[in-house]
Every structure is written in C-alpha cells, then in structure tokens.
C-alpha positions as CSV (number, residue, x, y, z in Angstrom):
1,E,-4.1,20.4,1.4
2,G,-1.5,21.6,-1.0
3,Y,-0.4,18.0,-1.8
4,D,-1.6,15.6,-4.5
5,G,-2.9,12.1,-4.1
6,L,0.6,10.5,-3.7
7,L,0.6,11.7,-0.1
8,L,-1.1,8.4,0.5
9,L,2.1,6.6,-0.4
10,G,4.4,8.9,1.6
11,I,5.2,10.9,-1.5
12,A,3.8,14.3,-1.9
13,V,4.3,17.2,-4.3
14,D,4.1,20.6,-2.8
15,A,1.4,22.4,-4.8
16,E,3.3,25.7,-4.8
17,T,6.9,24.7,-5.4
18,G,6.4,21.3,-7.2
19,E,9.0,19.9,-4.8
20,R,8.7,16.1,-4.2
21,I,8.7,15.0,-0.6
22,V,9.5,11.4,-0.2
23,G,8.9,9.2,2.8
24,R,8.2,12.1,5.2
25,R,5.1,11.9,7.4
26,I,3.0,14.9,6.4
27,A,0.2,16.3,8.6
28,D,-1.4,13.2,10.2
29,G,0.6,10.9,8.0
30,P,-0.2,8.3,5.5
31,F,-1.3,5.6,7.9
32,L,-3.9,7.4,10.0
33,H,-7.6,7.5,9.1
34,G,-8.8,10.1,6.7
35,V,-10.6,10.7,3.5
36,V,-8.8,9.3,0.4
37,P,-8.6,12.2,-2.0
38,K,-8.9,11.4,-5.7
39,L,-8.6,7.6,-5.7
40,Q,-8.6,7.5,-9.5
41,P,-5.7,10.0,-10.0
42,F,-3.8,8.2,-7.2
43,D,-4.0,4.9,-9.2
44,A,-3.0,6.6,-12.4
45,K,0.0,8.3,-10.8
46,W,1.0,5.0,-9.3
47,A,1.6,3.5,-12.8
48,T,4.2,6.1,-13.5
49,L,5.9,6.3,-10.1
50,D,9.6,6.1,-10.6
51,R,11.2,2.9,-9.2
52,R,13.8,4.9,-7.3
53,L,11.1,6.9,-5.4
54,F,9.0,3.8,-4.9
55,D,11.9,2.0,-3.3
56,A,12.9,5.1,-1.2
57,L,9.7,5.0,0.8
58,D,10.2,4.3,4.5
59,F,7.3,1.8,4.6
60,G,6.4,-1.3,2.7
61,V,4.0,-1.1,-0.3
62,I,2.4,-4.0,-2.1
63,A,0.3,-3.3,-5.2
64,F,-1.9,-6.1,-6.6
65,D,-4.5,-6.5,-9.2
66,A,-8.2,-7.6,-9.2
67,D,-7.0,-11.3,-9.3
68,T,-4.7,-10.6,-6.2
69,I,-1.6,-11.0,-8.3
70,V,1.3,-8.8,-6.9
71,R,2.3,-6.2,-9.5
72,R,4.6,-3.9,-7.5
73,Y,6.6,-4.6,-4.4
74,N,9.0,-2.0,-2.9
75,A,12.5,-2.5,-1.5
76,T,11.5,-1.5,2.0
77,E,8.9,-4.4,2.2
78,S,11.3,-6.8,0.4
79,Q,14.0,-6.2,3.0
80,A,11.7,-6.3,6.0
81,A,9.9,-9.4,4.8
82,G,13.0,-11.2,3.5
83,L,11.3,-11.8,0.1
84,S,12.8,-10.6,-3.1
85,P,10.6,-8.8,-5.7
86,Q,11.5,-11.5,-8.2
87,R,9.9,-14.1,-5.8
88,V,6.8,-12.0,-5.1
89,I,5.8,-10.2,-8.3
90,G,3.5,-12.3,-10.4
91,E,2.4,-14.3,-7.4
92,P,-1.1,-14.3,-5.6
93,L,-0.8,-12.1,-2.6
94,F,-3.1,-13.9,-0.2
95,T,-2.1,-17.5,-0.9
96,N,1.6,-17.5,-2.0
97,V,3.1,-14.2,-0.7
98,A,1.3,-13.3,2.6
99,P,-1.2,-16.1,3.6
100,C,-1.3,-14.5,7.1
101,M,-3.3,-11.7,5.5
102,N,-5.8,-14.1,4.0
103,N,-8.4,-13.4,6.7
104,F,-11.4,-11.2,7.6
105,M,-9.2,-8.3,8.7
106,V,-7.4,-7.9,5.3
107,A,-8.3,-10.0,2.3
108,Q,-12.0,-10.0,3.2
109,R,-12.1,-6.2,3.3
110,F,-10.8,-6.0,-0.2
111,E,-13.4,-8.5,-1.4
112,D,-16.3,-6.7,0.5
113,A,-15.3,-3.4,-1.1
114,R,-15.1,-5.0,-4.5
115,D,-18.5,-6.7,-4.1
116,A,-20.1,-3.5,-2.9
117,N,-18.4,-1.4,-5.5
118,T,-17.1,1.0,-2.9
119,A,-13.8,2.6,-1.9
120,L,-11.7,1.0,0.8
121,D,-9.5,3.1,3.1
122,A,-8.9,1.2,6.4
123,V,-6.1,1.1,8.9
124,V,-5.6,-2.2,10.6
125,D,-3.3,-3.1,13.5
126,F,-1.8,-6.4,12.5
127,V,0.9,-9.0,13.4
128,P,2.2,-10.8,10.3
129,T,3.6,-14.2,11.2
130,W,4.4,-16.0,8.0
131,R,8.1,-16.4,7.1
132,M,9.2,-13.8,9.7
133,K,9.3,-13.1,13.4
134,P,6.0,-11.8,14.6
135,T,6.2,-8.0,14.3
136,N,3.6,-5.3,15.1
137,V,2.6,-3.3,12.0
138,Q,-0.1,-1.0,10.9
139,L,-1.6,-1.8,7.5
140,R,-3.4,0.7,5.3
141,L,-5.7,-1.0,2.9
142,L,-6.6,1.1,-0.2
143,A,-8.9,0.2,-3.1
144,G,-11.6,1.8,-5.2
145,P,-14.0,1.1,-8.0
146,G,-12.3,1.2,-11.3
147,M,-8.8,1.3,-9.8
148,R,-6.3,-1.0,-11.7
149,H,-4.4,-1.8,-8.5
150,R,-5.2,-2.3,-4.8
151,F,-2.7,-1.4,-2.2
152,V,-1.4,-2.7,1.2
153,L,0.9,-0.2,2.9
154,I,2.9,-1.7,5.7
155,N,4.2,0.5,8.6
156,R,6.4,-1.4,11.0
157,L,5.9,-0.2,14.6
158,P,8.7,0.2,17.1
C-alpha cells in the first residue's frame, strides 16, 4: 500500500511524498508471492522507465515480447550473466539468450498463461547453467493479458 505498480521491479514511488525508492526491498519484497497490482499500468510505466533507474536495480530484469524477443535487459543482469545488452536485445530469450530457461518451470509457464489468457505471477527457485557457473537464483515470472512485455526478474541468492 502507498506504492505504485513499479514496486514489482524494485522501484516504488511513495504515494504521499512522490519519492522514488530504487532497489530497496519494501514490505515482503519484489520476489515473494503476492497479488500483482495493476498489471496494465505496470506494463505502461515500464515503457517509460528511465534507463538509469532500470540499470540501478539490484536484481536482473529481462523484458521480452510475445515472440520471446528480448526488448530490455538491465545492467545488473548483464554483469551477472556476462552478456552485453547489445548481444541480448533483439534475440529470442529461450533459444539464444537463456536456453536453460526453455523448460516447464519457466518458458512453459509463460506459454500456459498466454494460452489461458490469464495473468502470471510466479516465483521459481532456479539454477541457471548456461554460459555461467551454476548459481542459485529466484526468478519472478510476470505476464498478463494485453501486456506488451513479459518479465523475468532474477534475484541471485547468497
């Protein structure tokens, strides 16, 4: 409460002061289960999110379209995965960028939500293994009917 839909990305705006809070874990944090407030406004705000704020997030973000083409990729994920945005943006997520996510735990959930025309908000414990040392992460998968982008948020665990 008191924060707009960008809380899901780790960015929130205090409803009273208008202050932007970047990368801070608020309440139960962006990676724990919960109801996704206002999916449509979330997607609309995404399109105008400042690159500096996007890159300042303390977790990875991959935004991709209905054809699974990566449209946005933040600096945190780029550094952690060792893949530059130039190499990732414009490429298919589940075949060229992160084929380790092309499975029932990740890619299939996005397909199922699309086919059922329902929202997706799921947290998945995962170990990506392609092009990097196996690392424990939590993924938050976000999608919704009519949204221009779908999102994978990547929180690397200690």
